N, C-alpha and C positions, 0 to 999 in steps of 0.2 A: 974638584972631583968628589970630595966628601959631600958637599951640598947637593950635587946632582944625584948621588946615590941615595941620600936621605929623602930628597924630593920624590924620586920614583918609588921608594919604599913606602913612604907615607901615602902617596896617591894610590899605589896598589892596594894597600890595606883598606882604604876608604872604598875604593871601587869594588873590591872583593866582598867586603862585609855587606854593603847595601845593594849591590847589583850582581856581581860576579857569582856569589854563592847560589843565589836564586836562579840564575841562568844555567849554571852547571847542574844543579838539582833537577830543574825542568828538563833539561836535555837527557839526563840519565833516566828519568821516568819515562820519557818518550821512547828511549831505546828499549827499556824494560818492556813496554807495551808492545813494541814491535816484535820482540823475541817471543813474548807470551801473549798474543793478541786475543785468544779465546779462553783464557784462564777464568774459570768460574769463581763467583764470589764465595768466600769461605764462611760467610756469615749466614746464620739461619733465623729467618723472621719469626719462626714459631718458638724460638727459645724464650722462656718466660719464667725464670726463677724468682725467688723472693729477693727483695732489695731493701736496703736501709737508706732513707733520705736523711743525711747527717748535716746539721747546721750549727755552727757556733755563733754566739751573739754577745755583744757587749754593748749595753745601753742603746738598743735598737728599737725602742717603742714606736717610733714613727713609721717603721717598715714592717712591723709584726703582722698586722692584719692582711696586708697585701701579699706578703710572702706565704702566709698559711693558706689564704684563698687560692693562690697560684699553685701551691703544692697539692692541694685537694682536687684541682681541676686537671691535673696531668693524666694523660691517657695511659693508664696501667691499672690492673686490678687492685682495688684499695686494700683487699685482704692480704695482698702480697707485699705491701709496703710498710716498713717499720719507720715511724717518724721519731728521730732522736734530735733533741736540742740541748746544747750545753751552754750555760750562761754564766761562766765564772766571772765574778766581779760586778755584774750588772746591778745598779742601784737606782734605776730610773723607773721601775715597775715592770721591766720586761718579763721577769719570771712569773709575775702574777698574771700578766696578760696571757702568757703561754699556757698556764695551768687552767685557764678557762676552756681549753680545748681538750677533752678527754682522750682524743686519738693520739695526742702527742706524749712522748716520754721526755720529761724535762728534768735535767740534772743541773742543779745550781749550787755554787759555792759563793759565799760572800767575798772571798779574797780574789783580787785580780792577779793572776799569775801568768797571763799571756795566752795567745791562741793555741800554741802548740801543747802547752800543759793541758788545756781543755780538750784538745783532740785526743791526746794520749789517754786521758781519763774517760772520755766518752766512748772510745773504741771498745772498752771492756763491756759495754752494754749492748754492742751490736750482735744481733743474732743471725742476720741474713748473710748469705755467701758473697754478696756484692754490696759495697757501700758507696753511695754517691754523695760527694761533698758539694755544698753550695753555700754562697754568702747570702746573708739576710736581705741586703738591698738589691738583689738581682731577681729578675723574673724569668723563669724557664719556659721555653717553647713547649707547646702541648705534647709533642711526641718525643721529648727529650729523653725520657727514661727508656722508651722502646728503642730509640736509635742507639743508646749507649749499651743497653743489655744485649742486643743481637751481635755486637762485636765480641762479647765475651763468649759466644758460642764457639769461638776459635780458642782452643786451649793454650795457644802460644800468646794470647793477649793477656797481659796482667794488669793493664791500666788503660783507660779510655779518657782522652782529653775532649772536652766539649769546646764549643766556639764561643768566644766573647764578642758581643755586639754592642756598639754605642748607639743609643737612641738619638737620632738626629732631629733638629728642629730648625725653624726658619731664622731664629735669633741666635745662632751659634756663635760662641766665643772662639778665641784661638785655641783653647783647650779642647773644645768640642770638635772643631774641624780637624785639628791635628791628630787627636786621639782616635777619631773615627777612621781616618785614613791609615793611621799606624796599624790598627787592628785588622783592617781589610788586607793589607799587605802581609801581616803576620800570619793571618789565617791561610792565605795562599801558600806561603812557605811551609806552614805545618801540614797542609794537605799533601804537598809534594814530599816532604820528609817522611810522612806516614806511608805514602805509596811506594817510595823507594825502599824503606827499611823500618823505621820507627820514628814517631813524633819525638821531639826533644823537649820533654817536660810537659807540664800541664798548667793551667791557671786555676786559681782557687775559686773562681766564680762558678765553675762547673767541671768536675772531673770525678772519675770513679776507679776503684781498684777492687781486686779480689781481697776479701776480708782477711783470708789466711796469710796474705803476703805482707800485711802491715806489721811493722816493727816500730817500737817506741823511738821517737825522734828527740834529739836533744832539745830541751825546753827553751833554749835561747835562740832557736833557729828563726831566722827572719823570713825565708821563703819556703814555707812548709810544703807548698804545692810541688815546687821543683825538687826538693829533697826526697819527698815521698815517691813521686813518680820516677825520678831517675834512678833511685836506688832499686826499684823494681825492675827497671830496664837493665841494670847492672847484674841482676840475677839471671838474665837471659830471656826475659819476657819482652814482648813488644808493647809499645804505647800506641794504641790505635787512635786515629782522629775521627771524630764524628761531627762533621760540619752542620748537620741538621739537628743536632742536640745543642741548643744555644741558651746562653744566659744574657739577658739584656739589662743594661743599666745606663743611667745618664752620665754624661761627662762631668769631669771636675768643674766646679763653679767658675774657675778662672785659672790662668797659668800659674799663679802663686800657689793655689791649692794642689794643682797637678805636679808642681816642682816638689812638694813635700813627699808626695807618693813615689815619684821617680827616684829621689835621692835614697829613700829607704830601699827600693828595689835594687838599685845599684850597689848599695852596701850589702844587701842580701846575696847579690850575685857573686861578690868577692868571697863572702863567707862560703857559698856553695862550692866555688872553685877549690878552696882549701879542703872542704870536707869531702868532695868527691874527686880529689886529685887522681885517684886510680882510674877514673874514667878517661883520662887523657892518654891512656896506654892502648895504641891501636893494635898491638900484638895480642891483647887480650880481648878487646871489645870491638875491633875491626871498624867497619864503616860508622858505627855509632860514635866513636871517638872523633872522627872527622866531622860529623854532623854537629856534635856538641861544641867542638872548638869553633867551627865556622859560624854557627847560628847563635851561640851564647857567649862563649868565652871572649871572643874578639869584641863583641859589643860591650861587655862588661869591663874591659881592661884597656886595650891598646887603642881602639878606634876612636873613642871620645877625645883622647889626647891627640891623636893624629889629625883630627879635624881642626883643632885650634893651633897646632904647630905648623901645619902645612902652609898657611898664608905667609907666615914669616920667613920660612925657608924659601918659599917661592919669590918673596920680595927681594931677599938678599941675592938670589940667583939673577933676577932681572937687573938689579943695581949693578952687579959685577959685569954683566954683559952690556949695560948701558944701551939697551934696545927695548923701547916700550911699545913698539909697533905690534898690533895684533897678529902680524905675519910671523912674529917670533912665538913659537909654541909656548914657552915659559911665560911670556908676557900675556898671551891669550888666556892661559889658565888663571893667571893672577886677576885679570880683569873680570873673568867669569865669577871667580870667588868674591871679588869686591861687589859685583852686582847682586850676588846671592845674599851676601851679608847685609847689603843695603835693604834689600827686600825684607829680610828677617827684622831688621831694625825698624822698618816701617810697620811691620806687623806688631812689634812691641808698642809702637806709638799709637796705632789704631786701637789696640786692645786697651791701653790705659785711657784713651779718650772715649772708650765705649762705642767705637765706630766699627761696624761690621763689614769688613772688607776681606772675604774668604781667601782671595788670591794670595794675600800676604801672610795668612795665618799658618799654613803648613810649613813654610820655611822657618818661621819663627819657632814653631813647636819642635822642629827638627834640631835647631841650634840649642833650644832650651833642654831637651832630653839629653843631649850629649854633655851639656854643661852640668846637668844633674848627675850624670855618670861620674864625672870627675869628682864632684863634691861628695858623692856616695862612697867612692873608694877612699877618699881621705877621711871621711867620717868613721868608716869601719876600721881603717888602720890606726886611728886615734882612740878607738874604743869608745866612741861617743854615741853609737847607734843603740837606742833602747829597743828591747824586744817587743814592747807594747806599741801597738799601732797608734799613731796620731792621725785619726781619721780625717780624710780630706773632705771638705764640703762639696756637695754635688748639686748640679742644676736640677731644678724641679720641672 
């Protein structure tokens, strides 16, 4: 009986996290549209305030020129854009490259104190009412600023999350195929989260906030984008999602490089749960608490463990029943899991042999990110996660 209860509990967690929540969310959005079918957009295209394009950089000389050219090419009045770059710790010539552009405000310190310290310091120089954060190695869509800004015409919006897109190519690795699919699904969920109530956090590649809502964040923070955006949501503001405001970047060079990034994100997720523990109170935050728990907390904690424990619980159940026929539901689920893990294993094999077989890459990536989730939790609990990024190498 205990094995059966555990089996169904683990199966439900996996189903709800990766499929059930998205389906419930989609259904609630559909119901909302039926109830209010003719509701006008609350955003004004004519809204055009001053903005600050804020970039932190650490030894990014290889990306400086393309990032600056991309920033200057964005469709928004140049006289209304303040360009702020903060380069704490850069010693590869990045500050000198930036200072060659008089349009930029460059704030450099020789010591490397971490991204959050740089953001806290740089925010003191922001003059515009809206600040847009972006990473050096990402390129923004031409209309990104306009798409972000018009959402701030709604006074209830305190933060706007842009969309992250992975640049695809014909010679994709497992990391590229898996990451690209992951962000397409994540973007769909974010769109529905935003339409129902509020997006749940933002990604550092592209997001924006009202400058007056920024409060200094602990300098050992690992996921600055989540902490900043969700603390604004906890103040009662909405996080709007702007799918046409996008940041593009190439995928990690390989799964090993992607693993480093995912472990850090998982460790940061646990840190976020501790620091935003009040957000789990539905009596205070209502539907946002449910969204946060379903979209983020489960993925960061219980679900990765459930994925790897379920096959063993399932195996014990089938052994006790001594019925391996697919007609037996428990046996069927076990065989399905075995096939999926075999496909993931083949994905690992093909990746290491540099063979491009995309069909096997997505299952391999899925298993890998859940494995990274467990390692990230353990690393954070052991106090071994550094605040400084160990940058993942990316495909060219």
